[in-house]
py3Dmol code that shows the C-alpha trace and the ligand (Angstrom):
import py3Dmol

protein = """\
ATOM      1  CA  MET A   1       5.250   8.504 -16.735  1.00  0.00           C
ATOM      2  CA  ASN A   2       3.626  11.800 -15.851  1.00  0.00           C
ATOM      3  CA  ALA A   3       5.379  14.847 -14.192  1.00  0.00           C
ATOM      4  CA  GLU A   4       3.517  14.316 -10.735  1.00  0.00           C
ATOM      5  CA  LYS A   5       4.666  10.735 -10.384  1.00  0.00           C
ATOM      6  CA  ARG A   6       8.293  11.852 -11.243  1.00  0.00           C
ATOM      7  CA  ARG A   7       8.046  14.612  -8.615  1.00  0.00           C
ATOM      8  CA  GLN A   8       6.839  11.993  -5.993  1.00  0.00           C
ATOM      9  CA  ILE A   9       9.655   9.667  -6.900  1.00  0.00           C
ATOM     10  CA  LEU A  10      12.222  12.466  -6.538  1.00  0.00           C
ATOM     11  CA  GLU A  11      10.733  13.661  -3.264  1.00  0.00           C
ATOM     12  CA  ARG A  12      10.829  10.106  -1.763  1.00  0.00           C
ATOM     13  CA  LEU A  13      14.497   9.651  -2.865  1.00  0.00           C
ATOM     14  CA  ARG A  14      15.345  12.911  -1.400  1.00  0.00           C
ATOM     15  CA  GLU A  15      13.558  12.304   1.899  1.00  0.00           C
ATOM     16  CA  ASN A  16      15.453   8.931   2.264  1.00  0.00           C
ATOM     17  CA  ASN A  17      18.864  10.381   1.379  1.00  0.00           C
ATOM     18  CA  PRO A  18      18.960  14.256   1.467  1.00  0.00           C
ATOM     19  CA  HIS A  19      22.656  14.617   0.740  1.00  0.00           C
ATOM     20  CA  PRO A  20      23.702  11.924  -1.531  1.00  0.00           C
ATOM     21  CA  GLU A  21      27.281  11.445  -2.163  1.00  0.00           C
ATOM     22  CA  THR A  22      29.570   9.357  -4.489  1.00  0.00           C
ATOM     23  CA  GLU A  23      30.875   6.115  -3.066  1.00  0.00           C
ATOM     24  CA  LEU A  24      34.358   6.931  -4.487  1.00  0.00           C
ATOM     25  CA  ASN A  25      36.814   8.312  -1.919  1.00  0.00           C
ATOM     26  CA  PHE A  26      38.327  11.759  -2.810  1.00  0.00           C
ATOM     27  CA  SER A  27      39.244  14.890  -1.131  1.00  0.00           C
ATOM     28  CA  SER A  28      39.917  17.224  -4.075  1.00  0.00           C
ATOM     29  CA  PRO A  29      38.671  17.750  -7.647  1.00  0.00           C
ATOM     30  CA  PHE A  30      41.958  16.168  -8.870  1.00  0.00           C
ATOM     31  CA  GLU A  31      41.487  13.086  -6.686  1.00  0.00           C
ATOM     32  CA  LEU A  32      37.904  12.749  -7.889  1.00  0.00           C
ATOM     33  CA  LEU A  33      39.103  13.016 -11.506  1.00  0.00           C
ATOM     34  CA  VAL A  34      41.581  10.218 -11.074  1.00  0.00           C
ATOM     35  CA  ALA A  35      39.133   8.095  -9.245  1.00  0.00           C
ATOM     36  CA  VAL A  36      36.290   8.264 -11.748  1.00  0.00           C
ATOM     37  CA  THR A  37      38.767   7.845 -14.683  1.00  0.00           C
ATOM     38  CA  LEU A  38      40.006   4.543 -12.814  1.00  0.00           C
ATOM     39  CA  SER A  39      36.417   3.430 -12.287  1.00  0.00           C
ATOM     40  CA  ALA A  40      35.490   2.697 -15.792  1.00  0.00           C
ATOM     41  CA  GLN A  41      34.271  -0.903 -15.953  1.00  0.00           C
ATOM     42  CA  ALA A  42      35.436  -1.389 -12.300  1.00  0.00           C
ATOM     43  CA  THR A  43      33.679  -1.236  -8.963  1.00  0.00           C
ATOM     44  CA  ASP A  44      34.114   1.747  -6.678  1.00  0.00           C
ATOM     45  CA  VAL A  45      35.267  -0.588  -3.992  1.00  0.00           C
ATOM     46  CA  SER A  46      38.164  -1.789  -6.170  1.00  0.00           C
ATOM     47  CA  VAL A  47      39.053   1.819  -6.946  1.00  0.00           C
ATOM     48  CA  ASN A  48      39.021   2.864  -3.399  1.00  0.00           C
ATOM     49  CA  LYS A  49      41.203   0.121  -2.343  1.00  0.00           C
ATOM     50  CA  ALA A  50      43.828   1.370  -4.875  1.00  0.00           C
ATOM     51  CA  THR A  51      43.429   5.108  -4.274  1.00  0.00           C
ATOM     52  CA  ASP A  52      43.607   4.679  -0.447  1.00  0.00           C
ATOM     53  CA  LYS A  53      47.213   3.612  -1.043  1.00  0.00           C
ATOM     54  CA  LEU A  54      47.956   5.900  -3.991  1.00  0.00           C
ATOM     55  CA  PHE A  55      46.553   9.380  -2.764  1.00  0.00           C
ATOM     56  CA  PRO A  56      48.686   9.432   0.493  1.00  0.00           C
ATOM     57  CA  VAL A  57      51.734   9.061  -1.690  1.00  0.00           C
ATOM     58  CA  ALA A  58      50.556  11.141  -4.598  1.00  0.00           C
ATOM     59  CA  ASN A  59      47.569  13.168  -4.981  1.00  0.00           C
ATOM     60  CA  THR A  60      48.532  16.057  -7.394  1.00  0.00           C
ATOM     61  CA  PRO A  61      49.311  16.027 -11.176  1.00  0.00           C
ATOM     62  CA  GLN A  62      52.896  16.551 -10.484  1.00  0.00           C
ATOM     63  CA  ALA A  63      53.205  13.763  -7.911  1.00  0.00           C
ATOM     64  CA  ILE A  64      51.541  11.233 -10.017  1.00  0.00           C
ATOM     65  CA  TRP A  65      53.566  12.376 -13.083  1.00  0.00           C
ATOM     66  CA  ASP A  66      56.695  11.932 -11.052  1.00  0.00           C
ATOM     67  CA  LEU A  67      55.605   8.307 -10.399  1.00  0.00           C
ATOM     68  CA  GLY A  68      55.780   7.587 -14.068  1.00  0.00           C
ATOM     69  CA  VAL A  69      53.551   5.006 -15.919  1.00  0.00           C
ATOM     70  CA  ASP A  70      55.104   2.007 -14.321  1.00  0.00           C
ATOM     71  CA  GLY A  71      55.177   3.468 -10.777  1.00  0.00           C
ATOM     72  CA  LEU A  72      51.487   4.250 -11.118  1.00  0.00           C
ATOM     73  CA  LYS A  73      50.704   0.771 -12.311  1.00  0.00           C
ATOM     74  CA  GLU A  74      52.038  -0.670  -9.025  1.00  0.00           C
ATOM     75  CA  TYR A  75      49.174   1.115  -7.168  1.00  0.00           C
ATOM     76  CA  ILE A  76      46.305   0.343  -9.631  1.00  0.00           C
ATOM     77  CA  LYS A  77      47.210  -3.056 -10.952  1.00  0.00           C
ATOM     78  CA  THR A  78      44.306  -4.613  -9.178  1.00  0.00           C
ATOM     79  CA  ILE A  79      41.818  -2.596 -11.192  1.00  0.00           C
ATOM     80  CA  GLY A  80      40.587  -3.830 -14.671  1.00  0.00           C
ATOM     81  CA  LEU A  81      42.179  -2.257 -17.648  1.00  0.00           C
ATOM     82  CA  PHE A  82      45.143  -0.911 -15.497  1.00  0.00           C
ATOM     83  CA  ASN A  83      47.610  -0.646 -18.324  1.00  0.00           C
ATOM     84  CA  SER A  84      45.596   1.877 -20.424  1.00  0.00           C
ATOM     85  CA  LYS A  85      44.313   3.552 -17.330  1.00  0.00           C
ATOM     86  CA  ALA A  86      47.840   4.211 -16.105  1.00  0.00           C
ATOM     87  CA  GLU A  87      48.869   5.481 -19.499  1.00  0.00           C
ATOM     88  CA  ASN A  88      45.945   7.813 -19.648  1.00  0.00           C
ATOM     89  CA  VAL A  89      46.183   9.170 -15.999  1.00  0.00           C
ATOM     90  CA  ASN A  90      49.770   9.784 -16.643  1.00  0.00           C
ATOM     91  CA  LYS A  91      49.126  11.849 -19.852  1.00  0.00           C
ATOM     92  CA  LEU A  92      46.273  13.535 -18.236  1.00  0.00           C
ATOM     93  CA  CYS A  93      48.474  14.788 -15.452  1.00  0.00           C
ATOM     94  CA  ARG A  94      51.098  16.174 -17.963  1.00  0.00           C
ATOM     95  CA  ILE A  95      48.182  18.027 -19.756  1.00  0.00           C
ATOM     96  CA  LEU A  96      46.948  19.463 -16.443  1.00  0.00           C
ATOM     97  CA  LEU A  97      50.458  20.676 -15.540  1.00  0.00           C
ATOM     98  CA  ASP A  98      51.056  22.107 -19.162  1.00  0.00           C
ATOM     99  CA  LYS A  99      47.616  23.710 -19.848  1.00  0.00           C
ATOM    100  CA  HIS A 100      45.715  24.157 -16.750  1.00  0.00           C
ATOM    101  CA  GLU A 101      48.430  25.082 -14.102  1.00  0.00           C
ATOM    102  CA  GLY A 102      47.953  21.854 -12.336  1.00  0.00           C
ATOM    103  CA  GLU A 103      44.244  22.474 -11.704  1.00  0.00           C
ATOM    104  CA  VAL A 104      41.179  20.563 -12.942  1.00  0.00           C
ATOM    105  CA  PRO A 105      39.466  22.730 -15.352  1.00  0.00           C
ATOM    106  CA  GLU A 106      35.851  23.595 -14.541  1.00  0.00           C
ATOM    107  CA  SER A 107      34.838  23.139 -18.332  1.00  0.00           C
ATOM    108  CA  ARG A 108      33.170  20.376 -20.174  1.00  0.00           C
ATOM    109  CA  GLU A 109      35.254  20.962 -23.276  1.00  0.00           C
ATOM    110  CA  ALA A 110      38.541  21.110 -21.330  1.00  0.00           C
ATOM    111  CA  LEU A 111      37.722  17.827 -19.327  1.00  0.00           C
ATOM    112  CA  GLU A 112      36.638  15.904 -22.401  1.00  0.00           C
ATOM    113  CA  ALA A 113      39.850  16.762 -24.075  1.00  0.00           C
ATOM    114  CA  LEU A 114      41.778  14.829 -21.409  1.00  0.00           C
ATOM    115  CA  PRO A 115      42.782  11.105 -22.200  1.00  0.00           C
ATOM    116  CA  GLY A 116      40.468   8.616 -20.769  1.00  0.00           C
ATOM    117  CA  VAL A 117      37.766  11.260 -19.960  1.00  0.00           C
ATOM    118  CA  GLY A 118      34.565  10.919 -21.852  1.00  0.00           C
ATOM    119  CA  ARG A 119      31.239  12.616 -21.425  1.00  0.00           C
ATOM    120  CA  LYS A 120      30.209  10.578 -18.337  1.00  0.00           C
ATOM    121  CA  THR A 121      33.357  11.199 -16.478  1.00  0.00           C
ATOM    122  CA  ALA A 122      33.211  14.892 -17.348  1.00  0.00           C
ATOM    123  CA  ASN A 123      29.580  15.058 -16.071  1.00  0.00           C
ATOM    124  CA  VAL A 124      30.587  13.357 -12.814  1.00  0.00           C
ATOM    125  CA  VAL A 125      33.374  15.677 -12.240  1.00  0.00           C
ATOM    126  CA  LEU A 126      31.285  18.668 -13.041  1.00  0.00           C
ATOM    127  CA  ASN A 127      28.506  17.561 -10.778  1.00  0.00           C
ATOM    128  CA  THR A 128      30.472  16.182  -7.940  1.00  0.00           C
ATOM    129  CA  ALA A 129      33.453  18.419  -7.712  1.00  0.00           C
ATOM    130  CA  PHE A 130      31.903  21.682  -8.842  1.00  0.00           C
ATOM    131  CA  GLY A 131      28.148  21.238  -8.141  1.00  0.00           C
ATOM    132  CA  TRP A 132      26.887  21.569 -11.746  1.00  0.00           C
ATOM    133  CA  PRO A 133      23.488  20.187 -12.340  1.00  0.00           C
ATOM    134  CA  THR A 134      24.844  17.680 -14.823  1.00  0.00           C
ATOM    135  CA  ILE A 135      23.467  14.219 -14.994  1.00  0.00           C
ATOM    136  CA  ALA A 136      25.943  11.480 -15.893  1.00  0.00           C
ATOM    137  CA  VAL A 137      24.153   8.440 -17.205  1.00  0.00           C
ATOM    138  CA  ASP A 138      25.814   5.104 -16.295  1.00  0.00           C
ATOM    139  CA  THR A 139      24.557   1.624 -16.533  1.00  0.00           C
ATOM    140  CA  HIS A 140      22.567   1.992 -13.414  1.00  0.00           C
ATOM    141  CA  ILE A 141      20.818   5.093 -14.316  1.00  0.00           C
ATOM    142  CA  PHE A 142      20.170   3.854 -17.858  1.00  0.00           C
ATOM    143  CA  ARG A 143      18.475   0.842 -16.451  1.00  0.00           C
ATOM    144  CA  VAL A 144      16.455   2.540 -13.571  1.00  0.00           C
ATOM    145  CA  SER A 145      15.329   5.410 -15.918  1.00  0.00           C
ATOM    146  CA  ASN A 146      14.091   2.917 -18.538  1.00  0.00           C
ATOM    147  CA  ARG A 147      12.683   0.228 -16.407  1.00  0.00           C
ATOM    148  CA  THR A 148      10.526   2.556 -14.143  1.00  0.00           C
ATOM    149  CA  LYS A 149       9.758   4.696 -17.230  1.00  0.00           C
ATOM    150  CA  PHE A 150      10.976   7.790 -15.401  1.00  0.00           C
ATOM    151  CA  ALA A 151      13.038   8.763 -18.403  1.00  0.00           C
ATOM    152  CA  MET A 152      13.195   6.578 -21.345  1.00  0.00           C
ATOM    153  CA  GLY A 153      15.812   6.462 -24.146  1.00  0.00           C
ATOM    154  CA  LYS A 154      17.621   4.024 -26.448  1.00  0.00           C
ATOM    155  CA  ASP A 155      21.015   4.996 -25.398  1.00  0.00           C
ATOM    156  CA  VAL A 156      22.751   6.781 -22.526  1.00  0.00           C
ATOM    157  CA  VAL A 157      22.792  10.160 -24.286  1.00  0.00           C
ATOM    158  CA  ALA A 158      19.105   9.916 -25.087  1.00  0.00           C
ATOM    159  CA  VAL A 159      18.325   9.169 -21.367  1.00  0.00           C
ATOM    160  CA  GLU A 160      20.610  11.976 -20.296  1.00  0.00           C
ATOM    161  CA  GLN A 161      18.720  14.434 -22.593  1.00  0.00           C
ATOM    162  CA  LYS A 162      15.408  13.106 -21.189  1.00  0.00           C
ATOM    163  CA  LEU A 163      16.556  13.564 -17.692  1.00  0.00           C
ATOM    164  CA  GLU A 164      17.733  17.006 -18.369  1.00  0.00           C
ATOM    165  CA  LYS A 165      14.151  17.856 -19.597  1.00  0.00           C
ATOM    166  CA  VAL A 166      11.952  16.080 -17.079  1.00  0.00           C
ATOM    167  CA  VAL A 167      13.876  16.666 -13.740  1.00  0.00           C
ATOM    168  CA  PRO A 168      12.773  19.833 -12.064  1.00  0.00           C
ATOM    169  CA  LYS A 169      15.692  22.160 -11.279  1.00  0.00           C
ATOM    170  CA  GLU A 170      15.569  21.667  -7.446  1.00  0.00           C
ATOM    171  CA  PHE A 171      16.519  17.926  -7.805  1.00  0.00           C
ATOM    172  CA  LYS A 172      19.036  18.187 -10.786  1.00  0.00           C
ATOM    173  CA  VAL A 173      22.209  18.314  -8.752  1.00  0.00           C
ATOM    174  CA  ASP A 174      21.303  15.115  -6.668  1.00  0.00           C
ATOM    175  CA  VAL A 175      19.341  13.004  -9.024  1.00  0.00           C
ATOM    176  CA  HIS A 176      22.532  11.431 -10.588  1.00  0.00           C
ATOM    177  CA  HIS A 177      23.484   9.941  -7.122  1.00  0.00           C
ATOM    178  CA  TRP A 178      19.895   8.969  -6.127  1.00  0.00           C
ATOM    179  CA  LEU A 179      19.400   6.965  -9.278  1.00  0.00           C
ATOM    180  CA  ILE A 180      22.661   5.364  -9.235  1.00  0.00           C
ATOM    181  CA  LEU A 181      22.364   4.155  -5.566  1.00  0.00           C
ATOM    182  CA  HIS A 182      18.832   3.024  -6.280  1.00  0.00           C
ATOM    183  CA  GLY A 183      20.204   0.939  -9.166  1.00  0.00           C
ATOM    184  CA  ARG A 184      23.058  -0.424  -7.196  1.00  0.00           C
ATOM    185  CA  TYR A 185      21.280  -1.621  -4.060  1.00  0.00           C
ATOM    186  CA  THR A 186      17.551  -1.844  -4.981  1.00  0.00           C
ATOM    187  CA  CYS A 187      16.785  -1.966  -8.682  1.00  0.00           C
ATOM    188  CA  LEU A 188      19.431  -4.550  -9.431  1.00  0.00           C
ATOM    189  CA  ALA A 189      20.106  -5.526 -13.011  1.00  0.00           C
ATOM    190  CA  ARG A 190      18.950  -9.239 -12.825  1.00  0.00           C
ATOM    191  CA  LYS A 191      16.696  -9.371  -9.748  1.00  0.00           C
ATOM    192  CA  PRO A 192      15.265  -6.048  -8.802  1.00  0.00           C
ATOM    193  CA  ARG A 193      14.157  -5.988  -5.066  1.00  0.00           C
ATOM    194  CA  CYS A 194      10.687  -4.705  -5.794  1.00  0.00           C
ATOM    195  CA  GLY A 195       9.254  -6.061  -2.616  1.00  0.00           C
ATOM    196  CA  SER A 196      11.501  -3.600  -0.609  1.00  0.00           C
ATOM    197  CA  CYS A 197      11.717  -0.719  -3.060  1.00  0.00           C
ATOM    198  CA  MET A 198      10.543   2.723  -1.698  1.00  0.00           C
ATOM    199  CA  ILE A 199       9.050   3.780  -5.054  1.00  0.00           C
ATOM    200  CA  GLU A 200       7.320   0.375  -5.948  1.00  0.00           C
ATOM    201  CA  ASP A 201       3.951   1.908  -6.105  1.00  0.00           C
ATOM    202  CA  LEU A 202       5.165   4.713  -8.499  1.00  0.00           C
ATOM    203  CA  CYS A 203       7.461   2.472 -10.825  1.00  0.00           C
ATOM    204  CA  GLU A 204       5.879   1.457 -14.097  1.00  0.00           C
ATOM    205  CA  PHE A 205       7.867  -1.656 -14.662  1.00  0.00           C
ATOM    206  CA  LYS A 206       5.706  -4.396 -15.853  1.00  0.00           C
ATOM    207  CA  ASP A 207       7.613  -7.360 -14.560  1.00  0.00           C
ATOM    208  CA  LYS A 208       8.342  -6.499 -10.993  1.00  0.00           C
ATOM    209  CA  VAL A 209      10.051  -9.240  -8.822  1.00  0.00           C
ATOM    210  CA  TYR A 210       8.918 -10.120  -5.366  1.00  0.00           C
ATOM    211  CA  PRO A 211      11.188 -12.893  -4.095  1.00  0.00           C
ATOM    212  CA  GLU A 212       9.267 -12.973  -0.744  1.00  0.00           C
ATOM    213  CA  GLU A 213       6.137 -14.158  -2.508  1.00  0.00           C
TER     214      GLU A 213
END
"""
ligand_1 = """\
8
SF4
S 9.626 -1.456 -8.251
Fe 11.247 -2.899 -8.905
S 11.599 -2.385 -10.985
Fe 10.600 -0.634 -10.032
S 12.193 0.735 -9.285
Fe 11.692 -0.571 -7.649
S 13.142 -2.288 -7.763
Fe 13.204 -1.220 -9.797
"""
view = py3Dmol.view(width=600, height=400)
view.addModel(protein, "pdb")
view.setStyle({"model": 0}, {"cartoon": {"style": "trace"}})
view.addModel(ligand_1, "xyz")
view.setStyle({"model": 1}, {"stick": {}})
view.zoomTo()
view.show()
């Protein structure tokens, strides 16, 4: 795909949604970090249901640490992989208290050193909590980027590197959310909704699906 087409896609996505936001509920960098950690292999809706009960009771590293692993499990047991996630969030709170004065560090290295926090989670936190132009590639972004030929790559790191290279600076902070939302609601994994897609004329996918035909 050429640069002009990419720019048109980004402009269209921006016009449609000038201030995209994550669908996870949070009101501080710490709440975001916990929510993103809980969201691995789970839907944002299921995470929000749990954190809507958890955060009013405990939304600081000290408060969640004080719940203990079993106490935390009570709040998150409806989310997949809750046993290991409870262990990770509990340990993560201890590290924030011991090493970062109870704050979420604005540093990729420090974030990735936390249990349960990989490159994708670190990218989301740096982007959404701190406004860094990082691009976290999840399953939706990976699919949309490859399918449309916007930024092709054989794995998530390759797609992230390609996006870093081809997305102009003015779009970098928001491209992550635009592509996720596009993948979640329009460019669906099994049956993309090409007939109602706002970038259909620009997308280079060969097997577009038009259910209305
Ligand atoms: S036209 Fe179809 S394949 Fe291309 S981005 Fe839109 S929904 Fe996805």
